[in-house]
N, C-alpha and C positions, 0 to 999 in steps of 0.2 A: 539600751532599755530606758523606760521611763523612769524619772527620778520621781520618788514617793515620798511626800511630805505631808505631815500631819493627818495621817490615815489610820483609820479606826477600823481594824479588821476583827470582825467576829463570825463563828462558824454560825451557818444558817442553813436550816432544814426545811423545805417547801413543805408545808402541811397539806395533807389532801383535803378536798372538800368531803364534808360529812353530811351527806343528805340521809333521809329516813331510811333508805335502804341500806347504806353503808353502816349506820349505826347497828344494825339487827345482825351484822357480822362478827365474828370474832375479832378482837382488836389485840395485836399481839405486842406492839412495842410501849413502852413506857410513855414516849412522848405522845403517842396517839390517845392511850387512855388519858392523859392529862389534857390534852385538847378536848376529848369528848366531855370531861368534867367542866372544862371552861364553858362549852357549848349550852350544856344542860343548866349551869347555874345561871347564864346570862337569862335564859328563858324560865327561870323559876317562878317569877311573879307574873308573867305573862301567861306562862302554860303552854307557851309554844316552842316549838324546835327553833333552832339557829345554824345558820349555814357559816361555813367560813368565808372571810372576805379576802379580796385582793386588791388592796388599795391602789388606784392610779396615781402616778406622781411623777414628775419631771425626773429624768434622769441625767439631765445636761443643763448646768446653769454658767451665765457668764456675768460678770461684773466688771467695772473699768474704774481708772482715775487717771487724771491728767496733770503732769508736772511741768515745771520750766526745764530747759535743757540747752545745752549750748549750741545745737543744731535746731533749735526750735522748740516747739513742747512735745512733751514725750506721753504718748498714750499708752498706757500698760492695760493690756487685757488679760483678766485673770478667768480661767475656766475650771469647772469641776464637774467629772463624770464618776457616776455611782458603778460600782462593779456590775451590776446586774443591767446597766444599760449598754453593755457591749457584748460582742459574741466572740467565743474563743475557739480556738484550734488546739487540740493537744499536741504537743511536742515533746517526746521525751516523757519525762515525769513533770513537767509544766504545762500551764495553760495560758496561751498568748493570743490577746488581741491586738489588732492592727488597725489604728485609727487615724483619722486626719482631721486638722482644724483649720478651717479657712475664714480669714478676716478680710472684708472688704470695708473700706470707708467711702461713704457716697456725700458728695456736695451739691451745690446748688445745680438744677438741671440735669439731676441725675449722674452726674459727672463722677467717675471714681477718681478719688484723690489719692489713695494708697490703699496697700492691701499687703497680707503675708500669708504663707500657708507653711505648716508643718504637719510631718508625719512621724507617728512615735508607734513602738510596740510597748504594750502594757502586759507584763508578766504575774503570774499568780501561781501560788504554790500547790494548790489542789481545787477540786472541782467545787467543793462548798464555798470558797472564797468567790468564784466566779457568780454564784447566786445571790450574794450577800446584798441586801439594800442598806448595809451600814458601812461597808468599806467604800472608798473611793479613791482617786487620784485629784490632785490640785496642780495646776501650773500655769504659768504665764509668757506672755510674748509683748514685743514692744514695737512701736511705730512712731515714727516722727510725723506730726502733724501741724499745720499753720493755726492760728486763732480761727474760730468760726463755730457754727453749728453744723452738726454732721449726723448722717444715718449710719450705724455700723450694723454690717450683716457678718454674722458668725454661725459657721455652719460646722457642725460634726459629722463627717463620714466614717462610718463602719464599714471597713473594707473586707470584713470577713461575711457580712450580710449585704452589704451596699445599702444599708440603711441610712438616710440623712435626716438630719435634725437641725431647725434653723431659728434662730433667735434674733430679732432685730430691736436695736435700740437707738437713742438720741444720746450723742455726746456733745457737751458744750465745752469747746477748747478755749479757757480764757486768754485774753492779752495780758499776760504779766508784764508788770512793770520791770524795767530794766533794773532799778534799785531797790524796789521792796513789793512784798507780795507774799500770799498765803495759797499754797497747792489746795487741790481738790483732797477729800480725805478717802483714805484706803482702809476700809475695816479690815481688823487682822484677827488671828488666833493667838492664844498664849501657847507658843512653841518656841522653846530656845534651842535645841540641839539639833541644828542643822549644819550641813558641810559649810565651809569659808566660802566654796566656789558657786554656792546655791544662787539662784537668781533671787530669792528672797532676802538675802544679805544686802542692806543699804547703808554703806558707811560704818560697817560694825554693828548695826541693829538688825534683828531678825523681824521681818515683816512678812509673814505668810498670810496670804489672802484668806478671809472668810467666805469671800464669792458671795453667797446668799446675803442679802440685806434684811434677811428675815431672821430674826436670832430665836433661838430656843428659849422659852421662858422660864426653864430650869437653869441656864447659863447664869452664872454669877457675875461675868465681866463682860465689857464691851472694848473691844481693842479697837485702837484708833493710831493711824500712823499719816504724819503732814509733813510737809515741808515747808520751811520759812525761807523767803528770799530778802536778806536784810545786809546786802553790802555797804549800805550807808550807815549802819548802826554796830560795826564791828568794835568790840571795846566796851559797848554798853550792855544794859541788861534790859530786857522787855519782858512783859507780861503776857503769857498766853494763858487765856481762858477758855473754858467751855460751859455751855448749858444746856441741857437736854430738858425738853418740856413736850407735853402732850398738844392734842388739838385743841383742848379747852384750859390748858395750863392748869389742870387739876393736880398735877405732879411736877415737880421740878428738882433737877439735880444741878448744882452749882459749885465750880471750883476753879482754881487758877494756879500757875506756876510762875515764878520768876527766872527767867533764863539768861544766862551770861551768853555772849553772842560773841563767837572766837572766829567764826567763818562766814563768808559771803551766803553761804546756802546751809541752813541748819535742820538736820534730821530730828522729828520728834516722836516718840512713841509713849502711848499712854493706855492705861486700862482703867475702865470706869466701872464700878460697882452698879449693877442694874437689877439684882435680886429682888429688889422692892417694885419693880415697875410692873403694872398690870399689863394684860395683853393689849396692843393697839398700835397706832402709828405714832411715831415721835419724830421730833426735829432735833438735829445736834447742830448747835451754833457754837462755832469757834471764832475767837477773835485774838488779834495781836495789837497789844498796845506799846506806846512809848510814853512813860509819865502821864498818864490818862489819856493820852490822845491816841485814836485809833489809827491804826497803820493798815490792817486789813481785816477782813472776815470772810466767813464761809457758812453755807447753811447745807445740811445733808439730810435727807429723810431716810427712817428706816423702821423696820418693824419688829414688835416683840410678838412672838407666836403664843398661843395658848399655853399655860403652865399651870398644873394642878396645885404645886406647892404655894404659888403666890394667890391663886383663887382662895385657896383655903384659909390663908392667913388675911387677906384683904376683903372677901365676900364669902363668909361662911355659909350663910343662908343658901346663897346660889349654888355653892359646891355640893351641899347636901340635897338641894331641889333637883341636881343633876343625876343623882342616883335613883331618880324615879322608876326606872325600868329593871331595878334589880333590888330595891330594899322593900322591905314590908313596913306597914304602918308603925308598928311599935318600935322597930329600929329607928325610925326616922324622928319618932318622938323622942327618944333617948338621946338622938345627936344632937338635936335642936335644944335640949335642955340643959346640954353642957355649960360650964361657966367659959368665959373667955379663956381663961388661962389653961383649960384642958381641951379645948376643941381641935387643936393640931394633933394632939396626942391621940385623942378619942377617934378622930377621923381615920388616922393611920391604923390603929387599934381595929377599928371596924373592917377595914380591908385586909388586915392580916387574918382575920377570923373567918376570911372567904379565900385565902390562899389554897390552892389544892395540893400543892407538894410542899409542906413546910421547909423541907430539906434543901430546896434550891432558892437562890437569891432572887430570882424573879417570883413575882405574883402573876401567874398566867391569865388569872381572870381579870385582874385590873388592867393588865395592858391591853387585852382584846377589847374591853369595854370602852376605854378612853381612845383607842384607835379609831373605833367607829364613831364616837362622839366627834374627834377632830375631823373625820373624813365628811360626816354629815354638815358640821360646821362651814367645811370648804365648799361643799356642793350644792347644798339645800338652804342656806341662810336667805332669809327674806326682810324687807324692809321692818324692823322694829322686832324681828325675832330671829334667835340665833338658829342654825340648821338642827341642832339636836331637838329643838322644840317643835319643829314642823311635823306635818303628817308624815313626810318621806324620810325625815332622819328618824321618825319614831319606828317606822317600820324596818328601815335599815339597820337601827341598831338591835331591834328583837330578831330579825331573821337574816341579816347579813346582805351579801351581794344577790341581787337576782340573777337567774339563770338567764334571762331574757327581759330587755326593756323595750315595748314598742312605743314610739313616740309619734305623736299626732299634732304638731304645732299650728297646721292650717287648713283646718276642716271646714268646710262650708256648714253654716247653719249651726255650729256648737262651739264651745270654748276649746283650747287647747287641752289635750289631756294625754296621760301616759298609762299604759298597762306593765305592770313588774309581774313577772310569772316564775314562781318556784316550783320546778316539775318534781324534784324529789319529795316535795312536802304536798304537793298537789293544793297549792294556793295560788290565788290570783289577787293582786290589789290594784285597783283603779283609781287614779289621781286626777282632779281636773282643775284647771287654773280658773276656778271660778270668779275671781275678782279683777284678773287681768293683771297682777302685780308680779307674776313668777312663782307665788307660793301655791302650790298644787295642793289641794285638799283632797282628802280621802274620802271616795264615794262608796255607799253601801251597795251590797254586801260587803262588809270589810274584808272577810277572806271565805274561802270555800273551794270546792274542787274547782279547779280552772275550766274543767270542761262544760261545767253548769254555772256559771258565773250568774247568768241572770239579769245582766244590766242592760242588754242590748249594743253595748259597745264592742265587748269582745268576741271571740268565736263560741 
C-alpha cells in the first residue's frame, strides 16, 4: 500500500449544477438549500442567476532537487496526486486505485540517461474520499545522474482508466565541488510525525516535500531543506543565510544562522515566516559563508498564491473593490470609511453577515465567491488587468461555468471571438479580442435568449 504522508482528508460532496429549471424544484437536503442561498446571494447585486462552477485544475504535480551523493549526484523526484485525479475500484469496503509513475531523464541528442518506474496501490476508506479535491498522496523516488542539464519526463499512468498525464521539466545537475558546496533547495512541509523508515527522513530530519512551488497565501511558513558539503570545515562554524525578495525588491526577508560543522555533509532544515508576503513571484537566495567569505550560494524561485488575509492587510482598497459583484454602494462606503485599525475586523464582520449558515465553520458564500475570483485570475488575466476585472471574469463570477464555449480564434475578416452559452438560463454572451491582446471584450447585446442573440455571430 502507498505510504500516505502529509495528507489532508476531508469529506467532499459533489454539488449539483443548479440551473433555472433545477431551482424551481423542491430541494430537500440542507446542503442543497445552502448552495441555493449562495447562488442567489452572489447574484443579488447583478440580479442574475448563477450556476455552480467546476474548476479545472491539475491533479498531478512534480518537483525535484539535486544533491551530492557518493555515487554521483542524487536526483530526487517528488510527486503529488490529488484523490480525485485517480479512478478507483471497490474491493470489499475499501476503494483502491492502481497507478504507475514513470521517470525518464533525457540528455543531449535525445539520449536517455536513466529512468525509473514504480507502481503502487492507493487505498481510501470510503467513496467520498475518492472524490475529494483536498486529499492527496505525496511520494518521492531517486535516480543517480551526472552533472549537466537534462530534460525530465514524468508520466502518471492510471491503470484503472488508462489515463496518462505527462509533465516535462528541465533539471540542472550541478558539478558539486568535492570539498565544498551547497545543494539545491527542497521546499518542505511542517510535518514531524513520520515513521523512521520513511523516505522523507534525512539523517534524523523530516523533509516532507511540498511539491508545488506555488504556495498558499494563507500559509504562515515556507519550509526549506538544503545540504551543505563542507569536508574542509569540520570543527569550524559557518554562517548560513537566506534572503527572500520579489521582482522589484519591494519586500525583503533576511536572516542567518551560525552552524557548527561536525561532519562532511550537514543537513539543514528551516521554516521561514511568509505571512506578510503579497501574492507574486519571489526568489530565495541562500548562501554559505566562512568568516565573511562566500563558500557557495543558490537561487530558487517560488510563487505566493493569492491570499485574502494578506490582501486585506496590505491593500485594503483593492480588497473592497474586489467585492464589486456582491456589495451594494452603501456597504462599500461603510467599509472604505473604516479607520486602519478596524479594517481587518470590519471586513471579516461584513463577510460574517453574509454567512448563509451561522452554525457551520465555513462561510459558503465567501468560499464560492473567491473560488470564482481565483479561477478568473488564473484563466482570464490580461496585460495590466487581473482576471476578475476582465469582461470574461465578470461574467464567470456572476454566472459560473458556461454550459458550452464556442471558440473562433482564426476567422477570416474578423477578430478572434468566443460565445459562452448558458442553456438553463437562456443566456448567451459574446466576447471579441478587439485589441488583439487576448483580453476578450463583451459584445452587445450583453445577454438574452441565446436563440435570438441578434449579433450575426451566433446561431
